[in-house]
N, C-alpha and C positions, 0 to 999 in steps of 0.2 A: 837590783833582786833582794826580796830579804834577805836577813843572815838567819831564819827559822822558821819554820810553820808547821802547827801541829792542829791536828781534828781527832777528836774523840768524842765516842757515838754509843748508845744502847737501844737496840731494839727489843721490842718486848711483845709477846703474841699469848693470849688466852681465849682456851674455849669456854664459851658458855655453857654451850651442850653439844649435842653433835650436829648441830646444824648452823650455828652461828659463834663468831669468832671477834674479837677484839685484839688490833694491833696496833702499836705506837713504835715510835721512834723518835730520838733525840741526839743531836750532837752539839756542839762547840768548835768554835775552832781560835786560833790565837797563832797571830803571825805578828812576827817583832824583827826590827830592822833599822836602819840610816831614816832620818826625815826626809827624805827624798823619797827611796822606795816604799813607805807606809801613805806618804802623800800619793803618789804614783798610785797606787793601790784604791785609795779611797775616789782618785778621778777614774777608775776604769769602770769600763762599761757596765759589768755586771753591779755596780755600787750607782758610779754617778753623783758623789757628794757633791759635785759644784752647782748642780740645778739653781737658778738665780730666785726662784720662786718656790721653793722648798722648805719650807718654815722649820722642820725636824729633822735638817741635816746642812751640815757648812763642813769643809775642808780647814783640818787641824793640821796647818803645815810644819807643828813642831812636835808630833805625835811621832812615838819612834815603837807605835805596837797597834794593831786593831783586832777588836775580837766579836764575836757575833755567835749567833745561835741558830738551829732550824729545828722544828719540831712537827711532828706529822700522827694524827689518829685517824684510824678507821674502825666501821662498824660494817661487818661483813657476813653476808647471809650464803654460803657454801654449798649447802645441799638441802635436801629436802622438798622433793618437788619440784612441779619446773617453775616454778618461779627464785631467782637468785638474785643477788644486787649488793649494793656498800651504800657507805656514807661516808664520807672523808674532808677532815678540813688539813690546813696543813700553813705554816707561818714561817717567815724566811725573815730575820732581822738584816737591818742594812749594813752592819759589819761583820755577816758572815760571809768567810774564804775558803773556797776547796779547791780553787784551782790547781796548787800546788800538786794537789793527789788525784785528781779526776777533770771534771769538766762543769762548770757553773754557769748556766746560761744569766740567772739575775738574781738579787738579793731585792729586802724591800718590797716584801709581797705576803699577802693573805688571802688565801682560796679557799673556799668550801663548795663542795659539790655531790653527785650521786649516780649511781646509775641501775639501771633498774632492766632486769635480763628475764626473758619465757625463752626455755629451751625445751626442745622435742626432741631427743635421743633415741627415742625406736621411730623404726618405718613406720610415713603416714604418709597416704597417698603416693605420689610420685617422687618422694623425699624418703631418703636415708636417713637424713636428720636434718633440723635444721632450728635457725633462733633469731631472735630478733631482743632490740634492746633503745632503750631510748635513757639519754643521760641529760643533764642539765651542771651549772655553775656559776658562779660568781666570784669575782678579784678584787681587792685594794689594795695600795700599796699602804704604808704604814701611817700616811700624812691622812688617810681617809678619800682618796681620791681612787674612785672606783676604775679599776681597767675596762671592765665590761663585763657583760653576764650574757651566755650563751646557752643552746639548748640544741639537741642533734637526735641522730638515731641511725641504727643499722641493721640489716636484714641480710640472713646469709645461711644458704642450705645446699648440701649434697645431695644428688640427685643418686636414682638407684644403679644408672650406668658407670658411678664416681664420678662424672661432671660436677662441678658447683660454679655457684657464682654468690656476689653479694651485692649490696646497693647500701649505699652511705652518705649520709648527709649532714650539715649544720648550719647554723644560723646564729647571730650576734646582732646586739645592738650597738647605737652609737655609746662609745665610753671616753675615759681619755686616754692618754700615753705620752708617759715618764721619759719615755726613748727615744720617742722618734727625729727630738731634735739634737741627739748625742750629745745630753749635757746641759741643753739650753731650758726654756721653758717648757710649762707642758702644753700640752694641744691637746684635740679633740680628736679622738678616731670614729670611722665611719664603722655603722653598720653595715653587715652584708650577708651571702649566704655560700657554702659550696655543694657541691654535690659529684659522686663519682661511683663508678659501677665498675666491677671483672668479673670475669669469667674463666676457669680453668678445666682445663682435662683431665681425665685418669691418670693421674702420677704414679700408679703402677705399671703402667708402658714402661718401654724403653725409652720412646720420646715423648714428650708430656711438653704444655703451655700453657701460658695464660694470657691474656688481653687486659687493659685499664685506660679508662677516659675519665677523667675529671676536670671539674670549671669550678671556678670561683666568681664573684663579683660583688661590687659594693656600691655604697648610696655616693661615693665621690665619682665613679665610673670606670675603677679600675677593672682589670676582668683577667684571667688564665687561664689556658686549656693546655694539659697535658697528658697524652696519648702514651701508652706504654705498652711493649708486648715483650715476651720471655717465652725461651725456649730450653729445656732441659733434657739432656741425654743420658743416659747409663748404658754405656758399655758392657759390665759386668757390675754383678752386685756390691763392688768395692770403689767404683768410681764413678762421680757424678761429674757432670760438666754443664753449668748453665750460662748461658747470655741472654741479657736484659738490656736491647736500647732503649733511650728514652727520649724525647722532645719536648719542648716547651716554647708557647710561646705566650707573652703576658706584657700588658701596660698597667704602669705605674703611675698616676697623676701627680703624686707626691712623696716624689723620692728625695731624701735629702743628697745633697750634693757638698755643701760645706758651708763654714761658718769663719767668721773671723771679725775682729776688733770693728768697732765703725761707732765714730760719737753720735752721729746723724740718727742711729737705729735706737732711740732713745725709749720707746717703747718696749723694747727689748734687753733692756738693762746694757747698753753698749755694743752689743755683739748683732751682726747679721745674718740672718740664716738662711739659704737659697737653698729652694726643693727644683724640680724640676720635673717633666713628666719624659719617663723611661720607657722605651720599647725597647724587649730583648727578646731574644731567641738562643735557645739552648740545647746542647747535642751531647748524649753522655750515650756509654755504653758498659753496663758492669758483666764483668766475666768472674765465674766460679768454679774452683774445682774443688771436692772434696774426695780424697784418695785412703782408704781403710785399708793399711800395708798388712797389720793384725788387729784382733780385738785392744789390743794396748797401743798400738801403733798409728797415727793418725798425720794425713797433712791435709791442711788447709789454702789455699790460693785465692787470690781475688786480686782484682786491676780493675780501675774506673778511670776511662778517658775521658775529661770534660773540655766542653769548650761553650762559650757564652758571646753574645753579641751585645751591645747594647747601644741605642740612639739616643741622644739627650735632645727634647728641644721644650719651648714655652717654661722657660727658666722663673721663678715664680718667689716673692719675698715673705716670708714668714713676718708678719708686720706684727702681730702684739699676740700674749699671752694667751692660751687658748682658743687659738684661730683653728678654723676646718678648713672651709676654701679659702683659699691664697691668691694675692693679685698677681698676675703673670707681667713681667716685665715686655715691657713693649706695645702693651693692649690697654694694662689696668693704671700702667704705671710708668716714668720715666723711658729709656728709646734702649733697642736691640741693634748693634751691627754684626753682620756677619763675617767675619774675616776668610782672608784666603787660603789660611791653612786648616781652615776648618773651623777655629774654636769661634766663640760670640763674647764681642765686649759689650758691657752692661755699663750704663747710665741711669742708678736707681731715681734719678729724679725727684729725691726729698735731699741733697745736700751732701750726700755720699761722694766717696769718692768712685770713680767706675772703675768697672774690674772685669776679666776677661777670663773664660772657662772654656775647657775641652766638649765639645758636644758626642762625640762616638768612642766607644773602645772595645776590645776583645779581650778576653781573660781566658786561660788556658788552665787545666793540670791534671795531672795523673798521679793517680794514689793505687798503691798497691802494697800490700803483705802477704807477709805466707807464717804460719803457725804450723810450727812441729808439737806434738802433743805425745806424750809417751808416760804411762802408765807403768809405772818398773817396777810397784807392786800393791797390791788392792786397795783403792783409794789414796794411794801417794802419786804424785802426777808430777811430771818436768816440761814446761813450757817453753821453747826456743821459737821468737818472734824477728823479724826481719819487717820493717814499716821503711818503705820509699815515697817521698812525694816531691813532684816537679811543679814549678808554678813559673806561667808567663805572662807578660801585659802586652798590649798592642794600645797606640795613642787610635787609632780608626776601628770603625765600629763594623768592618767585614770581616764576614767568613771564606779564608782564602785555604782550601784544602791541602796544597804543598805546604804552604807556612804553616799552619797552624798541624798537621798531622805531625810533620820533620820536627816542631816546636815543642811537642810534648815528650820527645825523647833527647831534646837536646836544651831544653830549659834549666834555669840552678835547679839542682836537686836536694833534698837532706835526708838524710838515712839515720835510721834511728834499730839500735838492738836491745831487746829485751830478755831477759832470763827470768822464768818464775818457778818456782819448786815448792812442791806441797808434800807434807807427811803428815800421814794420819796415823794417831795416836793410838788408836780404840783396838 
């Protein structure tokens, strides 16, 4: 691990008038430590300095520090009639790292985008209120590779009986992916579309609920469908209990499996990148309890068991940088032998050594946390947090109710305890 990590930032907000606002954020990070710890950060997923065809990046194994910055600017119309919206731009340099402080998905990116919203906050026709919006954006890495361009929209409304619903969609074009190969050459990413809709009942009632269904597909033939329902019960004004079972079915025709050194893979810089078709089924259940003992003392509980089954087939070879559709082992190149233990042995057919891969898997997890909040004086609060995570993994791809439900409570666990104290000076 690094020896030290520092992040410092500044937020700026300036009102141009009653309707328009400019906001900005800028932050820098500096992480210092041993050569091995900084090399590990350079190669970690948010950065991937080792990408062989990235001319603007390279791993420096002698470095003992890593630095970077993040910046964002927004022009926002907040009020002044039915129309509101915003324009935004952001930049994250490759060396920015805030994972010791929070959660950072990636670095090395620049994005611009905007949203236009029409809102009707007064009763109109069958609606108590409604709104619709349209958004669009595009992004690049700092080598100038366009990650993609997207457009989308959302319409939602609440009816006069306090029921409501919405529909949302977005579409994106073909772009590039500098993350698909997990540190390998850049790839082409497919264009696709997503659409989803949900409806909810009157949440003033003791019992209320919602339903959601969404789906996505793209030009590679990938698809996913994910229905969800939820139920909320309020036995009293101080206690709310909600349940949200979820299920999803998906197919990814170009799921990363593994990578390893292979002298025969000359086009991909001496490493072979293997992908496959992954068919997955996922089950989960989110449960929340919000209990207000007094206006100053509250307790929040959350638990989410999660089980997913994955089955691999049609293993594929990432055969050249910028690849889109990949040749299938046993069909377009090489041979595949199915083994008695459920694995597959692949001879790539290009002079590379044969290798074996497991085909199926099951992943389990149980996430839970409890947050006790006490506002011991106005504006000042004490938070006590307990978080527990259990994770399990099976090599077969079957969902076995007894094994997987029992495993959720016996898998290896990790406990985290946090204390946060704030004191209002004003």
